[in-house]
Z-matrix of the N, CA and C atoms (Angstrom, degrees):
N
C 1 1.455
C 2 1.525 1 108.62
N 3 1.333 2 117.98 1 124.80
C 4 1.451 3 120.42 2 -173.75
C 5 1.520 4 115.00 3 -73.85
N 6 1.311 5 118.03 4 -22.35
C 7 1.464 6 121.18 5 -177.45
C 8 1.524 7 109.34 6 -82.42
N 9 1.309 8 115.20 7 129.74
C 10 1.459 9 119.74 8 177.60
C 11 1.516 10 109.21 9 -107.08
N 12 1.295 11 116.05 10 137.84
C 13 1.448 12 121.75 11 178.65
C 14 1.513 13 108.25 12 -111.25
N 15 1.321 14 115.77 13 149.25
C 16 1.460 15 121.01 14 179.39
C 17 1.520 16 108.63 15 -136.88
N 18 1.302 17 115.76 16 131.43
C 19 1.462 18 122.13 17 179.88
C 20 1.520 19 108.34 18 -110.21
N 21 1.333 20 115.53 19 134.51
C 22 1.459 21 121.28 20 177.28
C 23 1.523 22 108.63 21 -114.51
N 24 1.340 23 117.31 22 99.60
C 25 1.464 24 120.01 23 -177.29
C 26 1.528 25 113.38 24 -64.86
N 27 1.336 26 117.86 25 -14.32
C 28 1.465 27 121.16 26 -178.58
C 29 1.517 28 112.87 27 -97.15
N 30 1.338 29 117.62 28 3.41
C 31 1.468 30 120.03 29 -173.75
C 32 1.521 31 113.67 30 -74.18
N 33 1.328 32 117.38 31 -19.79
C 34 1.456 33 120.03 32 -176.01
C 35 1.521 34 112.09 33 89.67
N 36 1.327 35 117.06 34 -11.53
C 37 1.468 36 121.86 35 177.12
C 38 1.523 37 107.03 36 -92.97
N 39 1.336 38 117.67 37 129.99
C 40 1.464 39 118.93 38 -179.95
C 41 1.530 40 111.62 39 -52.93
N 42 1.314 41 115.48 40 141.98
C 43 1.459 42 121.66 41 -176.09
C 44 1.525 43 111.59 42 -57.05
N 45 1.333 44 117.42 43 -43.61
C 46 1.466 45 118.78 44 -177.83
C 47 1.527 46 110.83 45 -64.53
N 48 1.353 47 117.71 46 -31.59
C 49 1.469 48 120.14 47 177.08
C 50 1.524 49 111.04 48 -71.80
N 51 1.326 50 116.93 49 -37.43
C 52 1.459 51 119.92 50 176.90
C 53 1.525 52 110.49 51 -60.11
N 54 1.324 53 116.21 52 -47.24
C 55 1.458 54 119.98 53 -178.96
C 56 1.522 55 110.95 54 -67.68
N 57 1.326 56 117.01 55 -41.67
C 58 1.465 57 120.60 56 177.83
C 59 1.520 58 110.31 57 -58.57
N 60 1.325 59 117.36 58 -48.44
C 61 1.460 60 121.40 59 -179.25
C 62 1.525 61 111.29 60 -62.14
N 63 1.322 62 116.77 61 -41.58
C 64 1.459 63 119.70 62 -178.58
C 65 1.525 64 111.41 63 -66.55
N 66 1.317 65 117.14 64 -39.79
C 67 1.464 66 120.04 65 177.44
C 68 1.536 67 110.36 66 -67.13
N 69 1.331 68 116.69 67 -43.47
C 70 1.463 69 119.86 68 178.60
C 71 1.524 70 110.59 69 -62.32
N 72 1.309 71 116.73 70 -42.27
C 73 1.464 72 120.68 71 179.63
C 74 1.527 73 110.09 72 -63.28
N 75 1.326 74 117.12 73 -41.80
C 76 1.468 75 120.73 74 179.58
C 77 1.521 76 110.98 75 -61.84
N 78 1.336 77 116.95 76 -38.12
C 79 1.469 78 120.89 77 176.97
C 80 1.536 79 109.18 78 -69.55
N 81 1.318 80 117.13 79 -44.46
C 82 1.468 81 121.87 80 -175.60
C 83 1.522 82 112.10 81 -62.04
N 84 1.326 83 117.48 82 -38.45
C 85 1.467 84 119.91 83 -177.70
C 86 1.526 85 112.21 84 -91.36
N 87 1.336 86 116.83 85 -1.19
C 88 1.461 87 120.31 86 177.71
C 89 1.509 88 114.77 87 85.86
N 90 1.337 89 117.29 88 6.56
C 91 1.467 90 119.42 89 176.79
C 92 1.526 91 110.76 90 -66.91
N 93 1.323 92 115.72 91 -28.38
C 94 1.467 93 121.88 92 170.75
C 95 1.523 94 106.32 93 -112.40
N 96 1.307 95 116.24 94 114.51
C 97 1.465 96 121.79 95 -174.64
C 98 1.523 97 111.45 96 -88.37
N 99 1.337 98 116.80 97 156.34
C 100 1.464 99 119.97 98 175.45
C 101 1.532 100 110.41 99 -54.31
N 102 1.320 101 115.00 100 133.67
C 103 1.453 102 120.65 101 -179.67
C 104 1.513 103 114.32 102 87.49
N 105 1.332 104 117.23 103 -10.35
C 106 1.461 105 120.18 104 -178.72
C 107 1.523 106 110.40 105 -69.51
N 108 1.314 107 115.55 106 136.92
C 109 1.463 108 121.41 107 -179.33
C 110 1.519 109 109.80 108 -81.45
N 111 1.317 110 115.15 109 134.12
C 112 1.464 111 121.31 110 176.17
C 113 1.524 112 109.06 111 -87.28
N 114 1.323 113 116.82 112 159.27
C 115 1.465 114 118.25 113 174.83
C 116 1.529 115 109.57 114 -62.39
N 117 1.297 116 116.57 115 155.55
C 118 1.460 117 119.51 116 175.06
C 119 1.518 118 108.93 117 -64.39
N 120 1.310 119 115.35 118 160.12
C 121 1.465 120 120.64 119 178.05
C 122 1.521 121 109.20 120 -55.51
N 123 1.320 122 116.05 121 -47.53
C 124 1.465 123 120.34 122 -177.60
C 125 1.526 124 111.27 123 -63.92
N 126 1.335 125 117.52 124 -44.31
C 127 1.466 126 120.45 125 -178.64
C 128 1.528 127 111.56 126 -62.99
N 129 1.334 128 116.81 127 -43.47
C 130 1.459 129 119.33 128 -179.80
C 131 1.527 130 110.94 129 -68.93
N 132 1.326 131 116.76 130 -37.44
C 133 1.468 132 120.52 131 177.58
C 134 1.523 133 110.37 132 -61.86
N 135 1.320 134 116.40 133 -42.74
C 136 1.479 135 120.16 134 179.06
C 137 1.526 136 109.81 135 -66.65
N 138 1.338 137 117.02 136 -44.94
C 139 1.465 138 121.68 137 -178.70
C 140 1.524 139 111.45 138 -58.58
N 141 1.345 140 116.71 139 -40.74
C 142 1.462 141 120.98 140 -175.69
C 143 1.522 142 113.81 141 -99.35
N 144 1.332 143 116.40 142 1.51
C 145 1.459 144 122.60 143 -176.68
C 146 1.527 145 110.53 144 54.99
N 147 1.322 146 115.01 145 54.14
C 148 1.455 147 122.05 146 179.86
C 149 1.517 148 109.76 147 -119.48
N 150 1.317 149 114.92 148 161.75
C 151 1.452 150 120.68 149 171.69
C 152 1.531 151 107.43 150 -69.23
N 153 1.327 152 118.19 151 130.61
C 154 1.468 153 119.95 152 179.12
C 155 1.532 154 112.89 153 -56.21
N 156 1.330 155 117.47 154 -29.01
C 157 1.468 156 119.67 155 177.86
C 158 1.528 157 111.82 156 -63.02
N 159 1.332 158 116.89 157 -32.47
C 160 1.462 159 121.07 158 178.04
C 161 1.524 160 110.14 159 -66.34
N 162 1.315 161 115.93 160 -46.74
C 163 1.470 162 120.54 161 179.12
C 164 1.526 163 109.64 162 -64.16
N 165 1.325 164 117.04 163 -42.13
C 166 1.473 165 120.72 164 179.33
C 167 1.525 166 110.47 165 -61.18
N 168 1.331 167 117.71 166 -39.38
C 169 1.472 168 121.34 167 178.34
C 170 1.527 169 110.04 168 -63.56
N 171 1.319 170 116.96 169 -43.98
C 172 1.463 171 121.06 170 179.00
C 173 1.527 172 109.76 171 -60.79
N 174 1.316 173 117.60 172 -47.08
C 175 1.463 174 121.23 173 179.63
C 176 1.530 175 110.84 174 -61.60
N 177 1.329 176 117.23 175 -42.24
C 178 1.480 177 119.93 176 178.83
C 179 1.526 178 110.67 177 -61.69
N 180 1.338 179 116.32 178 -44.59
C 181 1.462 180 120.40 179 -179.52
C 182 1.532 181 110.90 180 -63.76
N 183 1.325 182 117.16 181 -42.09
C 184 1.462 183 120.70 182 179.46
C 185 1.525 184 111.03 183 -67.58
N 186 1.313 185 116.30 184 -34.03
C 187 1.460 186 119.67 185 177.32
C 188 1.531 187 110.01 186 -68.50
N 189 1.318 188 116.20 187 -41.99
C 190 1.468 189 121.05 188 178.73
C 191 1.537 190 110.17 189 -61.18
N 192 1.325 191 116.77 190 -33.77
C 193 1.467 192 121.63 191 179.56
C 194 1.528 193 112.23 192 -81.60
N 195 1.330 194 116.74 193 -6.23
C 196 1.459 195 120.45 194 178.67
C 197 1.516 196 114.38 195 81.19
N 198 1.323 197 117.56 196 15.60
C 199 1.456 198 121.49 197 -178.36
C 200 1.526 199 110.62 198 -86.12
N 201 1.320 200 116.19 199 -35.46
C 202 1.458 201 120.67 200 175.19
C 203 1.525 202 108.28 201 -127.59
N 204 1.314 203 115.18 202 165.46
C 205 1.459 204 120.56 203 173.97
C 206 1.513 205 107.69 204 -136.51
N 207 1.318 206 115.79 205 147.57
C 208 1.453 207 120.99 206 -178.76
C 209 1.514 208 109.21 207 -116.84
N 210 1.300 209 114.67 208 131.39
C 211 1.462 210 121.39 209 176.33
C 212 1.522 211 106.87 210 -112.48
N 213 1.331 212 117.61 211 114.27
C 214 1.466 213 120.21 212 -178.90
C 215 1.529 214 111.37 213 -51.49
N 216 1.309 215 115.16 214 129.19
C 217 1.451 216 121.17 215 179.24
C 218 1.519 217 114.47 216 84.23
N 219 1.339 218 117.23 217 -12.60
C 220 1.469 219 120.88 218 -179.45
C 221 1.519 220 112.34 219 -111.68
N 222 1.331 221 117.70 220 -33.23
C 223 1.455 222 120.70 221 179.27
C 224 1.510 223 112.69 222 121.62
N 225 1.320 224 115.02 223 -167.42
C 226 1.460 225 122.56 224 -179.56
C 227 1.521 226 108.79 225 -111.20
N 228 1.346 227 115.19 226 139.65
C 229 1.453 228 121.67 227 -174.91
C 230 1.518 229 110.26 228 -135.47
N 231 1.330 230 115.95 229 152.21
C 232 1.460 231 120.79 230 172.78
C 233 1.527 232 106.36 231 -68.46
N 234 1.317 233 116.68 232 132.84
C 235 1.468 234 119.66 233 -177.52
C 236 1.521 235 110.32 234 -67.68
N 237 1.312 236 114.27 235 152.33
C 238 1.450 237 120.33 236 177.47
C 239 1.512 238 111.80 237 -109.20
N 240 1.315 239 117.45 238 -11.62
C 241 1.463 240 121.52 239 -177.05
C 242 1.519 241 110.45 240 -82.37
N 243 1.314 242 116.79 241 121.44
C 244 1.465 243 120.86 242 177.31
C 245 1.510 244 112.63 243 62.60
N 246 1.326 245 116.72 244 32.18
C 247 1.453 246 120.26 245 -173.79
C 248 1.519 247 112.97 246 -60.46
N 249 1.315 248 118.40 247 -38.64
C 250 1.468 249 119.90 248 -178.23
C 251 1.524 250 110.15 249 -62.11
N 252 1.336 251 116.86 250 -47.66
C 253 1.460 252 119.71 251 179.17
C 254 1.518 253 111.17 252 -64.30
N 255 1.328 254 117.33 253 -43.32
C 256 1.461 255 120.81 254 179.80
C 257 1.524 256 110.62 255 -64.57
N 258 1.324 257 116.38 256 -38.24
C 259 1.462 258 119.80 257 179.74
C 260 1.519 259 110.25 258 -62.30
N 261 1.322 260 117.17 259 -40.46
C 262 1.470 261 120.22 260 177.90
C 263 1.526 262 110.66 261 -63.45
N 264 1.314 263 116.43 262 -43.61
C 265 1.466 264 120.58 263 179.51
C 266 1.517 265 109.95 264 -63.50
N 267 1.339 266 116.32 265 -45.74
C 268 1.468 267 120.83 266 -179.91
C 269 1.520 268 109.71 267 -61.98
N 270 1.326 269 117.48 268 -45.53
C 271 1.465 270 120.58 269 -179.93
C 272 1.527 271 110.45 270 -60.11
N 273 1.325 272 116.16 271 -41.68
C 274 1.455 273 120.64 272 179.34
C 275 1.527 274 111.14 273 -63.94
N 276 1.333 275 116.72 274 -42.59
C 277 1.471 276 120.10 275 179.26
C 278 1.521 277 111.32 276 -63.61
N 279 1.319 278 116.76 277 -43.20
C 280 1.466 279 120.70 278 -179.88
C 281 1.534 280 109.45 279 -65.33
N 282 1.323 281 116.88 280 -43.47
C 283 1.464 282 120.09 281 178.84
C 284 1.525 283 110.95 282 -63.46
N 285 1.337 284 117.05 283 -41.36
C 286 1.462 285 120.53 284 178.97
C 287 1.517 286 111.26 285 -59.38
N 288 1.320 287 116.64 286 -43.95
C 289 1.465 288 120.19 287 179.91
C 290 1.528 289 110.50 288 -64.75
N 291 1.334 290 117.60 289 -39.15
C 292 1.466 291 120.92 290 179.14
C 293 1.535 292 110.47 291 -65.90
N 294 1.328 293 116.44 292 -41.98
C 295 1.467 294 120.45 293 178.12
C 296 1.524 295 110.11 294 -63.55
N 297 1.329 296 116.13 295 -44.07
C 298 1.467 297 120.68 296 179.66
C 299 1.530 298 110.39 297 -57.51
N 300 1.333 299 116.37 298 -45.33
C 301 1.469 300 119.87 299 -179.89
C 302 1.524 301 111.45 300 -65.80
N 303 1.336 302 117.05 301 -40.11
C 304 1.464 303 120.37 302 179.66
C 305 1.524 304 111.20 303 -64.69
N 306 1.330 305 116.86 304 -42.43
C 307 1.466 306 120.58 305 179.03
C 308 1.524 307 110.04 306 -65.85
N 309 1.318 308 116.58 307 -42.96
C 310 1.464 309 120.59 308 178.75
C 311 1.532 310 110.77 309 -59.72
N 312 1.332 311 116.26 310 -43.57
C 313 1.460 312 119.22 311 -179.95
C 314 1.526 313 111.15 312 -67.79
N 315 1.328 314 117.16 313 -41.32
C 316 1.466 315 119.91 314 178.73
C 317 1.525 316 110.75 315 -61.20
N 318 1.318 317 116.25 316 -41.08
C 319 1.469 318 119.81 317 178.48
C 320 1.526 319 110.45 318 -63.84
N 321 1.330 320 116.58 319 -42.64
C 322 1.472 321 120.49 320 179.05
C 323 1.525 322 111.18 321 -62.75
N 324 1.322 323 116.18 322 -30.40
C 325 1.468 324 120.53 323 178.98
C 326 1.525 325 112.56 324 -83.55
N 327 1.332 326 116.44 325 -5.04
C 328 1.460 327 120.76 326 177.45
C 329 1.515 328 114.80 327 84.84
N 330 1.326 329 118.28 328 18.64
C 331 1.460 330 120.72 329 178.17
C 332 1.533 331 108.61 330 -71.96
N 333 1.329 332 117.73 331 123.74
C 334 1.470 333 120.05 332 -179.97
C 335 1.540 334 111.59 333 -64.50
N 336 1.330 335 115.33 334 153.08
C 337 1.466 336 122.61 335 -176.44
C 338 1.535 337 111.99 336 -52.81
N 339 1.307 338 117.49 337 -50.91
C 340 1.476 339 120.46 338 -176.36
C 341 1.526 340 111.56 339 -65.90
N 342 1.324 341 116.85 340 -36.41
C 343 1.461 342 119.59 341 177.25
C 344 1.531 343 110.05 342 -65.46
N 345 1.332 344 116.22 343 -40.34
C 346 1.463 345 120.76 344 178.00
C 347 1.531 346 110.36 345 -63.37
N 348 1.332 347 116.61 346 -42.58
C 349 1.478 348 120.00 347 177.04
C 350 1.531 349 110.57 348 -58.36
N 351 1.320 350 115.53 349 -42.19
C 352 1.466 351 120.06 350 178.78
C 353 1.522 352 111.57 351 -63.13
N 354 1.320 353 116.00 352 -41.40
C 355 1.469 354 120.03 353 178.34
C 356 1.523 355 111.26 354 -63.60
N 357 1.323 356 115.60 355 -44.02
C 358 1.473 357 120.12 356 179.89
C 359 1.518 358 110.08 357 -64.96
N 360 1.340 359 117.02 358 -45.71
C 361 1.467 360 120.47 359 179.18
C 362 1.527 361 111.27 360 -59.66
N 363 1.320 362 117.23 361 -39.77
C 364 1.466 363 120.78 362 179.20
C 365 1.532 364 110.82 363 -64.20
N 366 1.315 365 116.67 364 -40.64
C 367 1.477 366 119.53 365 178.71
C 368 1.519 367 111.39 366 -68.72
N 369 1.327 368 116.85 367 -38.87
C 370 1.472 369 119.85 368 177.30
C 371 1.523 370 109.38 369 -62.22
N 372 1.326 371 117.48 370 -44.76
C 373 1.464 372 120.95 371 179.00
C 374 1.527 373 110.90 372 -62.34
N 375 1.309 374 116.19 373 -36.24
C 376 1.470 375 120.35 374 -179.55
C 377 1.525 376 111.27 375 -68.12
N 378 1.327 377 116.57 376 -43.90
C 379 1.463 378 120.66 377 -173.39
C 380 1.513 379 114.23 378 -91.73
N 381 1.329 380 117.52 379 -18.49
C 382 1.468 381 121.75 380 -179.55
C 383 1.529 382 109.44 381 -128.22
N 384 1.318 383 117.50 382 73.46
C 385 1.473 384 119.55 383 179.47
C 386 1.528 385 110.22 384 -57.83
N 387 1.322 386 116.29 385 150.76
C 388 1.465 387 122.67 386 -175.78
C 389 1.519 388 112.58 387 -55.81
N 390 1.325 389 118.08 388 -33.39
C 391 1.462 390 120.36 389 -176.83
C 392 1.525 391 113.19 390 -77.68
N 393 1.324 392 118.77 391 1.10
C 394 1.463 393 123.38 392 -179.63
C 395 1.506 394 111.90 393 -103.29
N 396 1.282 395 120.98 394 53.75
C 397 1.459 396 121.78 395 -179.76
C 398 1.479 397 112.98 396 -95.96
């Protein structure tokens, strides 16, 4: 599997959320393609030095969300049904979590609301020029 995942136990973000976000991001950006087989629970747990129950929970949650599907005896795969719509939803969820963390950190650093709005607006203007609609 070409996508590598990395867990940071010191980040303050629960491990299962880190893995969930990384898998969702990989699907959203196309690093994991529809129909692509995911590593087994055991293989990913060994690779990341995690409890297999943590990986199994992540896979169950992603399956419940329709992002992956599991075929008994065959493994877990990125879903192919409605992938474009799901990818948009996944991308939005990942972006929302990143924005939430950035706002939380800015608040902890004492950045005033209006200054933060200005910073966000400047980044939006930088990454989404007006001619790119």
